[in-house]
A tleap script that builds the chain and sets N, CA, C and O, in Angstrom:
source leaprc.protein.ff14SB
mol = sequence {
  NMET GLY ALA ILE SER ASN GLY LEU ALA THR
  LEU ILE GLY LEU TRP LEU SER TYR ALA ALA
  VAL PHE ASP LEU GLY ARG LEU ARG GLY HIE
  ALA TRP THR VAL TYR ALA ALA ALA ALA ALA
  ALA ALA ALA LEU ALA LEU LEU ALA ARG ARG
  SER ASP PHE ALA ARG TRP PRO GLY THR THR
  GLU ILE ALA ALA ALA ALA ILE ALA ALA GLY
  THR LEU ALA LEU PHE GLN SER GLY VAL LEU
  ASN HIE LEU VAL ALA PHE TRP LEU VAL PHE
  PHE ALA GLY ASN VAL ILE SER VAL LEU ALA
  LEU TRP ALA ALA LEU TYR ARG PRO ARG ALA
  CALA
}
set mol.1.N position { 95.119 113.212 122.681 }
set mol.1.CA position { 95.628 112.861 121.523 }
set mol.1.C position { 94.609 112.226 120.636 }
set mol.1.O position { 95.149 111.718 119.653 }
set mol.2.N position { 93.523 112.110 120.658 }
set mol.2.CA position { 93.365 111.295 119.544 }
set mol.2.C position { 92.407 112.534 118.599 }
set mol.2.O position { 91.958 112.374 117.464 }
set mol.3.N position { 92.301 113.567 119.330 }
set mol.3.CA position { 91.575 115.151 117.964 }
set mol.3.C position { 93.350 115.317 117.582 }
set mol.3.O position { 93.482 115.340 116.358 }
set mol.4.N position { 94.466 115.414 118.188 }
set mol.4.CA position { 95.331 116.087 117.353 }
set mol.4.C position { 95.962 115.172 116.249 }
set mol.4.O position { 96.280 115.566 115.127 }
set mol.5.N position { 96.107 113.829 116.748 }
set mol.5.CA position { 96.399 112.728 115.438 }
set mol.5.C position { 95.285 112.910 114.379 }
set mol.5.O position { 95.570 112.778 113.189 }
set mol.6.N position { 93.950 113.226 114.794 }
set mol.6.CA position { 93.165 113.406 113.818 }
set mol.6.C position { 93.450 114.718 112.842 }
set mol.6.O position { 93.653 114.720 111.628 }
set mol.7.N position { 93.405 115.669 113.632 }
set mol.7.CA position { 93.720 117.047 112.847 }
set mol.7.C position { 94.931 117.093 111.964 }
set mol.7.O position { 95.029 117.791 110.955 }
set mol.8.N position { 96.006 116.134 112.526 }
set mol.8.CA position { 96.818 116.053 111.618 }
set mol.8.C position { 96.756 115.341 110.168 }
set mol.8.O position { 97.034 115.738 109.037 }
set mol.9.N position { 96.224 114.000 110.735 }
set mol.9.CA position { 95.653 113.020 109.585 }
set mol.9.C position { 94.591 114.075 108.602 }
set mol.9.O position { 95.062 114.253 107.479 }
set mol.10.N position { 93.741 114.529 108.760 }
set mol.10.CA position { 92.946 115.475 108.409 }
set mol.10.C position { 93.433 116.146 106.839 }
set mol.10.O position { 92.893 115.913 105.758 }
set mol.11.N position { 94.806 117.179 107.149 }
set mol.11.CA position { 95.827 118.123 106.801 }
set mol.11.C position { 96.485 116.971 105.296 }
set mol.11.O position { 96.624 117.151 104.086 }
set mol.12.N position { 96.728 115.848 106.220 }
set mol.12.CA position { 97.161 115.103 105.326 }
set mol.12.C position { 96.898 114.166 104.323 }
set mol.12.O position { 97.674 113.558 103.586 }
set mol.13.N position { 95.157 114.136 104.450 }
set mol.13.CA position { 94.422 113.754 103.396 }
set mol.13.C position { 94.009 114.659 102.630 }
set mol.13.O position { 93.600 114.340 101.514 }
set mol.14.N position { 94.014 115.709 102.950 }
set mol.14.CA position { 93.680 116.882 102.082 }
set mol.14.C position { 95.124 117.675 101.153 }
set mol.14.O position { 94.978 118.725 100.528 }
set mol.15.N position { 96.182 117.080 101.221 }
set mol.15.CA position { 97.707 117.352 101.127 }
set mol.15.C position { 97.628 116.133 99.803 }
set mol.15.O position { 98.148 116.298 98.700 }
set mol.16.N position { 96.886 114.961 100.215 }
set mol.16.CA position { 96.641 113.760 99.452 }
set mol.16.C position { 95.813 113.955 97.676 }
set mol.16.O position { 96.123 113.551 96.556 }
set mol.17.N position { 94.588 114.840 98.268 }
set mol.17.CA position { 94.151 115.176 97.714 }
set mol.17.C position { 94.107 116.702 96.235 }
set mol.17.O position { 93.636 116.947 95.125 }
set mol.18.N position { 94.964 117.287 97.312 }
set mol.18.CA position { 95.577 118.098 96.692 }
set mol.18.C position { 96.889 118.044 95.608 }
set mol.18.O position { 97.187 119.010 94.905 }
set mol.19.N position { 97.708 116.595 95.592 }
set mol.19.CA position { 98.699 116.203 95.276 }
set mol.19.C position { 98.218 115.425 94.028 }
set mol.19.O position { 99.000 115.200 93.105 }
set mol.20.N position { 96.789 114.968 93.999 }
set mol.20.CA position { 96.591 113.800 93.463 }
set mol.20.C position { 95.540 115.167 91.820 }
set mol.20.O position { 95.346 114.848 90.647 }
set mol.21.N position { 95.158 116.515 92.512 }
set mol.21.CA position { 94.518 116.926 91.598 }
set mol.21.C position { 96.002 118.153 90.603 }
set mol.21.O position { 95.940 118.339 89.387 }
set mol.22.N position { 96.932 118.664 91.341 }
set mol.22.CA position { 97.336 119.620 90.487 }
set mol.22.C position { 98.763 118.846 90.369 }
set mol.22.O position { 99.302 119.133 89.300 }
set mol.23.N position { 99.717 117.725 91.359 }
set mol.23.CA position { 100.951 117.293 91.094 }
set mol.23.C position { 100.900 115.859 90.553 }
set mol.23.O position { 102.063 115.462 90.489 }
set mol.24.N position { 100.100 114.975 90.164 }
set mol.24.CA position { 100.072 114.095 89.974 }
set mol.24.C position { 101.171 113.720 88.936 }
set mol.24.O position { 102.203 113.378 89.513 }
set mol.25.N position { 101.232 113.694 88.002 }
set mol.25.CA position { 102.281 113.825 86.589 }
set mol.25.C position { 103.861 113.820 87.541 }
set mol.25.O position { 104.682 112.929 87.757 }
set mol.26.N position { 103.803 114.870 87.834 }
set mol.26.CA position { 104.758 115.207 88.889 }
set mol.26.C position { 105.554 113.913 90.071 }
set mol.26.O position { 106.684 113.440 90.191 }
set mol.27.N position { 104.210 113.732 90.780 }
set mol.27.CA position { 104.963 112.851 91.960 }
set mol.27.C position { 105.096 111.302 91.393 }
set mol.27.O position { 104.885 110.417 92.223 }
set mol.28.N position { 105.359 110.991 90.333 }
set mol.28.CA position { 106.027 110.251 89.797 }
set mol.28.C position { 108.056 110.112 89.632 }
set mol.28.O position { 108.657 109.039 89.694 }
set mol.29.N position { 108.642 111.317 89.452 }
set mol.29.CA position { 109.944 111.377 90.394 }
set mol.29.C position { 109.408 111.793 91.591 }
set mol.29.O position { 110.357 111.669 92.364 }
set mol.30.N position { 108.732 112.094 92.047 }
set mol.30.CA position { 108.791 112.366 93.570 }
set mol.30.C position { 107.805 111.758 94.536 }
set mol.30.O position { 107.256 112.343 95.469 }
set mol.31.N position { 107.635 110.269 94.109 }
set mol.31.CA position { 106.466 109.385 94.996 }
set mol.31.C position { 106.954 108.992 96.519 }
set mol.31.O position { 106.253 108.272 97.230 }
set mol.32.N position { 108.018 109.442 96.891 }
set mol.32.CA position { 108.487 109.300 98.228 }
set mol.32.C position { 107.709 110.412 99.241 }
set mol.32.O position { 107.473 110.203 100.431 }
set mol.33.N position { 107.496 111.176 98.778 }
set mol.33.CA position { 106.187 112.115 99.845 }
set mol.33.C position { 104.865 110.971 99.587 }
set mol.33.O position { 104.282 110.381 100.497 }
set mol.34.N position { 104.661 110.876 98.571 }
set mol.34.CA position { 103.149 110.190 98.973 }
set mol.34.C position { 103.460 109.096 99.808 }
set mol.34.O position { 103.105 109.179 100.984 }
set mol.35.N position { 103.877 108.388 99.539 }
set mol.35.CA position { 104.354 107.207 100.336 }
set mol.35.C position { 104.682 107.502 102.132 }
set mol.35.O position { 104.398 106.704 103.025 }
set mol.36.N position { 105.417 109.012 102.340 }
set mol.36.CA position { 105.505 109.055 103.767 }
set mol.36.C position { 104.083 109.577 103.899 }
set mol.36.O position { 103.487 109.212 104.912 }
set mol.37.N position { 103.318 110.515 102.893 }
set mol.37.CA position { 102.119 110.777 103.816 }
set mol.37.C position { 101.050 109.674 104.280 }
set mol.37.O position { 100.248 109.628 105.213 }
set mol.38.N position { 101.438 108.659 103.055 }
set mol.38.CA position { 100.629 107.250 103.737 }
set mol.38.C position { 100.862 106.991 104.504 }
set mol.38.O position { 99.969 106.796 105.328 }
set mol.39.N position { 102.440 106.744 104.926 }
set mol.39.CA position { 102.730 105.790 106.144 }
set mol.39.C position { 102.225 107.140 107.167 }
set mol.39.O position { 101.340 106.713 107.907 }
set mol.40.N position { 102.443 108.303 107.383 }
set mol.40.CA position { 102.016 108.814 108.352 }
set mol.40.C position { 100.522 108.947 108.789 }
set mol.40.O position { 99.973 108.703 109.863 }
set mol.41.N position { 100.004 109.461 107.487 }
set mol.41.CA position { 98.280 109.156 107.930 }
set mol.41.C position { 97.855 107.166 108.613 }
set mol.41.O position { 96.766 106.878 109.109 }
set mol.42.N position { 98.706 106.419 108.480 }
set mol.42.CA position { 98.268 105.236 108.591 }
set mol.42.C position { 98.669 105.173 110.147 }
set mol.42.O position { 97.934 104.564 110.925 }
set mol.43.N position { 100.144 105.973 110.709 }
set mol.43.CA position { 100.352 105.838 112.150 }
set mol.43.C position { 99.537 106.728 112.783 }
set mol.43.O position { 99.154 106.657 113.951 }
set mol.44.N position { 99.284 107.564 111.982 }
set mol.44.CA position { 98.154 108.733 113.062 }
set mol.44.C position { 96.602 107.959 113.302 }
set mol.44.O position { 95.903 108.013 114.314 }
set mol.45.N position { 96.369 107.333 112.193 }
set mol.45.CA position { 94.766 106.130 112.467 }
set mol.45.C position { 95.337 105.715 113.470 }
set mol.45.O position { 95.009 106.140 114.577 }
set mol.46.N position { 96.438 104.682 113.295 }
set mol.46.CA position { 96.351 103.670 114.331 }
set mol.46.C position { 96.825 104.483 116.028 }
set mol.46.O position { 96.095 104.192 116.975 }
set mol.47.N position { 97.566 105.081 116.187 }
set mol.47.CA position { 97.381 106.217 117.156 }
set mol.47.C position { 96.208 106.884 117.936 }
set mol.47.O position { 96.057 106.952 119.156 }
set mol.48.N position { 95.251 107.458 116.731 }
set mol.48.CA position { 94.005 107.670 117.128 }
set mol.48.C position { 92.838 107.353 117.516 }
set mol.48.O position { 91.869 107.980 117.944 }
set mol.49.N position { 93.266 105.407 117.128 }
set mol.49.CA position { 92.026 104.308 117.566 }
set mol.49.C position { 91.848 104.095 119.222 }
set mol.49.O position { 90.983 103.634 119.965 }
set mol.50.N position { 93.029 104.635 119.347 }
set mol.50.CA position { 92.939 104.234 120.837 }
set mol.50.C position { 91.642 104.894 121.679 }
set mol.50.O position { 90.778 104.419 122.417 }
set mol.51.N position { 91.947 106.185 121.202 }
set mol.51.CA position { 90.807 107.201 122.184 }
set mol.51.C position { 89.689 107.443 121.279 }
set mol.51.O position { 88.867 108.113 121.904 }
set mol.52.N position { 89.261 107.197 120.043 }
set mol.52.CA position { 88.150 107.573 119.294 }
set mol.52.C position { 87.295 106.502 120.167 }
set mol.52.O position { 87.572 105.570 120.922 }
set mol.53.N position { 85.784 107.287 119.536 }
set mol.53.CA position { 84.801 106.541 120.501 }
set mol.53.C position { 84.453 105.312 119.297 }
set mol.53.O position { 84.221 104.167 119.685 }
set mol.54.N position { 84.436 105.700 117.589 }
set mol.54.CA position { 84.995 104.142 117.126 }
set mol.54.C position { 85.951 103.763 116.584 }
set mol.54.O position { 86.762 104.646 116.306 }
set mol.55.N position { 86.241 102.598 116.260 }
set mol.55.CA position { 87.590 102.262 115.771 }
set mol.55.C position { 87.357 102.238 113.918 }
set mol.55.O position { 88.253 102.007 113.106 }
set mol.56.N position { 86.002 102.525 113.620 }
set mol.56.CA position { 85.968 101.964 111.800 }
set mol.56.C position { 86.563 103.155 111.188 }
set mol.56.O position { 86.846 103.174 109.990 }
set mol.57.N position { 86.788 104.276 112.070 }
set mol.57.CA position { 87.378 105.453 111.503 }
set mol.57.C position { 88.497 105.187 110.736 }
set mol.57.O position { 88.650 105.119 109.516 }
set mol.58.N position { 89.472 105.009 111.942 }
set mol.58.CA position { 90.813 104.791 111.802 }
set mol.58.C position { 91.279 103.398 111.056 }
set mol.58.O position { 92.311 103.272 110.397 }
set mol.59.N position { 90.175 102.260 111.335 }
set mol.59.CA position { 90.802 101.228 110.028 }
set mol.59.C position { 90.670 101.406 108.565 }
set mol.59.O position { 91.325 100.798 107.718 }
set mol.60.N position { 89.101 102.943 108.193 }
set mol.60.CA position { 89.068 102.674 107.044 }
set mol.60.C position { 90.030 103.891 106.549 }
set mol.60.O position { 90.209 104.077 105.346 }
set mol.61.N position { 90.500 104.523 107.314 }
set mol.61.CA position { 92.280 104.974 107.083 }
set mol.61.C position { 93.205 104.761 106.521 }
set mol.61.O position { 93.733 105.144 105.478 }
set mol.62.N position { 93.480 103.838 107.588 }
set mol.62.CA position { 94.631 103.201 107.351 }
set mol.62.C position { 94.474 101.988 105.640 }
set mol.62.O position { 95.392 101.574 104.931 }
set mol.63.N position { 92.893 101.747 105.498 }
set mol.63.CA position { 93.133 100.769 104.274 }
set mol.63.C position { 93.198 101.872 103.000 }
set mol.63.O position { 93.437 101.539 101.839 }
set mol.64.N position { 92.942 103.224 103.440 }
set mol.64.CA position { 92.692 104.248 102.336 }
set mol.64.C position { 94.083 104.924 102.010 }
set mol.64.O position { 94.269 105.699 101.072 }
set mol.65.N position { 94.960 104.545 102.857 }
set mol.65.CA position { 96.191 105.192 102.978 }
set mol.65.C position { 97.074 104.034 102.549 }
set mol.65.O position { 98.223 104.348 102.238 }
set mol.66.N position { 96.792 102.942 102.487 }
set mol.66.CA position { 97.525 101.406 101.798 }
set mol.66.C position { 96.539 102.058 100.454 }
set mol.66.O position { 97.216 102.781 99.722 }
set mol.67.N position { 95.579 101.966 100.173 }
set mol.67.CA position { 95.119 102.117 98.272 }
set mol.67.C position { 96.165 103.242 98.336 }
set mol.67.O position { 97.070 102.846 97.602 }
set mol.68.N position { 96.521 104.495 98.858 }
set mol.68.CA position { 97.085 105.744 97.807 }
set mol.68.C position { 98.424 104.921 97.880 }
set mol.68.O position { 98.955 104.530 96.841 }
set mol.69.N position { 98.822 104.730 98.790 }
set mol.69.CA position { 100.628 103.829 98.223 }
set mol.69.C position { 100.540 103.020 97.313 }
set mol.69.O position { 101.238 103.301 96.340 }
set mol.70.N position { 99.780 101.853 97.219 }
set mol.70.CA position { 99.763 100.924 96.232 }
set mol.70.C position { 99.740 101.353 94.868 }
set mol.70.O position { 100.693 101.127 94.122 }
set mol.71.N position { 98.087 102.326 94.271 }
set mol.71.CA position { 98.072 103.069 93.375 }
set mol.71.C position { 98.846 104.327 92.687 }
set mol.71.O position { 98.571 104.896 91.631 }
set mol.72.N position { 99.742 104.548 93.474 }
set mol.72.CA position { 101.102 105.568 93.429 }
set mol.72.C position { 102.462 104.378 92.634 }
set mol.72.O position { 103.241 104.684 91.731 }
set mol.73.N position { 102.345 102.932 93.405 }
set mol.73.CA position { 103.515 102.120 93.135 }
set mol.73.C position { 103.109 101.515 91.537 }
set mol.73.O position { 103.900 101.438 90.598 }
set mol.74.N position { 101.694 101.128 91.524 }
set mol.74.CA position { 101.218 100.729 90.361 }
set mol.74.C position { 101.672 101.645 88.967 }
set mol.74.O position { 102.278 101.332 87.942 }
set mol.75.N position { 101.008 103.062 89.506 }
set mol.75.CA position { 101.453 104.169 88.499 }
set mol.75.C position { 102.664 104.510 87.885 }
set mol.75.O position { 102.976 104.943 86.776 }
set mol.76.N position { 103.424 104.113 89.183 }
set mol.76.CA position { 105.309 103.910 89.003 }
set mol.76.C position { 105.803 103.224 87.732 }
set mol.76.O position { 106.489 103.570 86.770 }
set mol.77.N position { 105.143 102.052 88.137 }
set mol.77.CA position { 105.585 100.675 87.482 }
set mol.77.C position { 104.977 101.026 86.026 }
set mol.77.O position { 105.705 100.991 85.034 }
set mol.78.N position { 103.691 101.344 85.949 }
set mol.78.CA position { 103.047 101.686 84.645 }
set mol.78.C position { 102.164 100.361 84.502 }
set mol.78.O position { 102.156 99.573 83.556 }
set mol.79.N position { 101.561 100.326 85.469 }
set mol.79.CA position { 100.528 99.201 85.260 }
set mol.79.C position { 98.983 100.046 85.374 }
set mol.79.O position { 98.095 99.936 84.528 }
set mol.80.N position { 98.923 100.667 86.278 }
set mol.80.CA position { 97.970 102.233 86.013 }
set mol.80.C position { 97.979 103.506 84.909 }
set mol.80.O position { 98.835 104.267 84.459 }
set mol.81.N position { 97.001 103.365 84.790 }
set mol.81.CA position { 97.302 105.141 83.599 }
set mol.81.C position { 96.547 105.768 84.657 }
set mol.81.O position { 95.821 105.420 85.588 }
set mol.82.N position { 97.211 107.313 83.919 }
set mol.82.CA position { 97.007 108.696 84.555 }
set mol.82.C position { 95.276 108.546 85.232 }
set mol.82.O position { 95.233 108.442 86.458 }
set mol.83.N position { 94.629 108.541 84.876 }
set mol.83.CA position { 93.333 108.821 85.243 }
set mol.83.C position { 92.834 108.017 86.501 }
set mol.83.O position { 92.271 108.432 87.514 }
set mol.84.N position { 93.235 106.648 86.107 }
set mol.84.CA position { 92.781 105.712 87.607 }
set mol.84.C position { 93.700 106.013 88.555 }
set mol.84.O position { 93.316 105.847 89.713 }
set mol.85.N position { 95.034 106.491 88.361 }
set mol.85.CA position { 95.781 106.500 89.325 }
set mol.85.C position { 95.143 108.531 90.422 }
set mol.85.O position { 95.272 109.066 91.524 }
set mol.86.N position { 94.612 108.758 89.290 }
set mol.86.CA position { 94.219 110.178 89.831 }
set mol.86.C position { 93.025 110.255 90.436 }
set mol.86.O position { 92.657 111.305 90.962 }
set mol.87.N position { 92.366 109.271 90.433 }
set mol.87.CA position { 91.297 108.558 91.203 }
set mol.87.C position { 91.097 108.050 92.413 }
set mol.87.O position { 90.238 108.345 93.244 }
set mol.88.N position { 91.957 107.258 92.454 }
set mol.88.CA position { 92.226 106.231 93.159 }
set mol.88.C position { 92.856 107.219 94.658 }
set mol.88.O position { 92.541 107.080 95.840 }
set mol.89.N position { 94.015 108.392 93.900 }
set mol.89.CA position { 94.406 108.648 95.192 }
set mol.89.C position { 93.942 109.802 95.397 }
set mol.89.O position { 94.281 110.304 96.469 }
set mol.90.N position { 93.131 110.536 94.591 }
set mol.90.CA position { 91.743 111.777 95.145 }
set mol.90.C position { 90.969 110.878 96.370 }
set mol.90.O position { 90.813 111.293 97.518 }
set mol.91.N position { 90.514 109.532 95.854 }
set mol.91.CA position { 89.289 109.785 96.520 }
set mol.91.C position { 89.930 108.666 97.914 }
set mol.91.O position { 89.219 108.081 98.731 }
set mol.92.N position { 91.205 108.634 97.847 }
set mol.92.CA position { 91.728 107.809 99.368 }
set mol.92.C position { 92.266 109.374 100.188 }
set mol.92.O position { 92.143 109.429 101.411 }
set mol.93.N position { 92.717 110.313 99.596 }
set mol.93.CA position { 92.702 111.449 100.065 }
set mol.93.C position { 91.545 112.106 100.685 }
set mol.93.O position { 91.664 112.744 101.730 }
set mol.94.N position { 90.622 111.990 100.174 }
set mol.94.CA position { 89.321 112.100 100.764 }
set mol.94.C position { 88.418 111.734 101.832 }
set mol.94.O position { 87.585 112.268 102.565 }
set mol.95.N position { 89.219 109.960 101.491 }
set mol.95.CA position { 88.269 109.778 102.657 }
set mol.95.C position { 89.399 109.817 103.860 }
set mol.95.O position { 89.163 109.593 105.047 }
set mol.96.N position { 90.385 110.076 103.418 }
set mol.96.CA position { 90.879 110.182 105.083 }
set mol.96.C position { 90.795 111.293 105.609 }
set mol.96.O position { 90.449 111.256 106.790 }
set mol.97.N position { 91.001 112.384 105.135 }
set mol.97.CA position { 90.611 113.806 105.649 }
set mol.97.C position { 89.203 113.424 106.115 }
set mol.97.O position { 89.039 113.183 107.312 }
set mol.98.N position { 88.159 113.349 105.250 }
set mol.98.CA position { 86.959 113.467 105.927 }
set mol.98.C position { 86.800 112.277 106.554 }
set mol.98.O position { 85.657 112.427 106.987 }
set mol.99.N position { 87.172 111.106 106.939 }
set mol.99.CA position { 86.737 110.493 108.309 }
set mol.99.C position { 87.360 110.858 109.048 }
set mol.99.O position { 86.673 110.976 110.062 }
set mol.100.N position { 88.881 111.313 109.327 }
set mol.100.CA position { 89.604 112.146 110.095 }
set mol.100.C position { 88.824 113.023 111.367 }
set mol.100.O position { 88.589 112.754 112.545 }
set mol.101.N position { 88.520 114.357 110.381 }
set mol.101.CA position { 88.233 115.068 110.343 }
set mol.101.C position { 86.724 114.626 111.314 }
set mol.101.O position { 86.360 115.401 112.198 }
set mol.102.N position { 86.126 113.646 111.104 }
set mol.102.CA position { 84.399 113.490 111.462 }
set mol.102.C position { 85.062 112.809 113.015 }
set mol.102.O position { 84.381 112.758 114.039 }
set mol.103.N position { 86.170 112.432 112.949 }
set mol.103.CA position { 86.523 111.545 114.130 }
set mol.103.C position { 87.050 112.332 115.277 }
set mol.103.O position { 87.204 111.983 116.447 }
set mol.104.N position { 87.351 113.736 114.557 }
set mol.104.CA position { 88.278 114.431 115.394 }
set mol.104.C position { 86.999 115.254 116.349 }
set mol.104.O position { 87.092 115.543 117.542 }
set mol.105.N position { 85.711 115.543 115.363 }
set mol.105.CA position { 84.945 116.731 115.970 }
set mol.105.C position { 83.938 115.624 116.774 }
set mol.105.O position { 83.362 116.052 117.775 }
set mol.106.N position { 83.726 114.339 116.404 }
set mol.106.CA position { 82.259 113.695 116.786 }
set mol.106.C position { 82.559 113.172 118.670 }
set mol.106.O position { 83.291 112.302 119.143 }
set mol.107.N position { 82.074 113.685 119.008 }
set mol.107.CA position { 82.410 113.505 120.934 }
set mol.107.C position { 81.005 112.722 121.219 }
set mol.107.O position { 80.073 113.511 121.061 }
set mol.108.N position { 80.629 111.611 121.533 }
set mol.108.CA position { 78.741 111.378 121.512 }
set mol.108.C position { 78.371 112.009 123.386 }
set mol.108.O position { 79.240 112.015 124.258 }
set mol.109.N position { 77.637 112.242 123.496 }
set mol.109.CA position { 77.066 112.976 124.835 }
set mol.109.C position { 76.773 111.632 125.649 }
set mol.109.O position { 76.603 110.456 125.326 }
set mol.110.N position { 76.797 112.515 127.147 }
set mol.110.CA position { 77.141 111.247 127.872 }
set mol.110.C position { 75.432 110.800 128.575 }
set mol.110.O position { 74.611 111.579 129.059 }
set mol.111.N position { 75.345 109.628 128.442 }
set mol.111.CA position { 73.978 109.077 128.599 }
set mol.111.C position { 73.235 110.225 129.791 }
set mol.111.O position { 72.071 110.064 130.160 }
savepdb mol mol.pdb
quit
């Protein structure tokens, strides 16, 4: 189950990076998609932590999802400008996708 959860989280992280690059300005009106993606990534990370070899990738994915959601909330309210919101959502998506893919593929050998 962990590999499936991490695979889905990888796709969500890639979508967050895509949304930051191509659709960040439009996301101000459709922010629910980023909030839903961040919540799904956090839920999948919690689910995957049960069977993963290490717990730190899931914890880091949850933190990155919270940063993406918080960034978009601040961007919508006008506190953050476009450039800061772009970089924070972009890197949060990259962190989620890279760590989820690593956790899905990494299986240590038995001693």
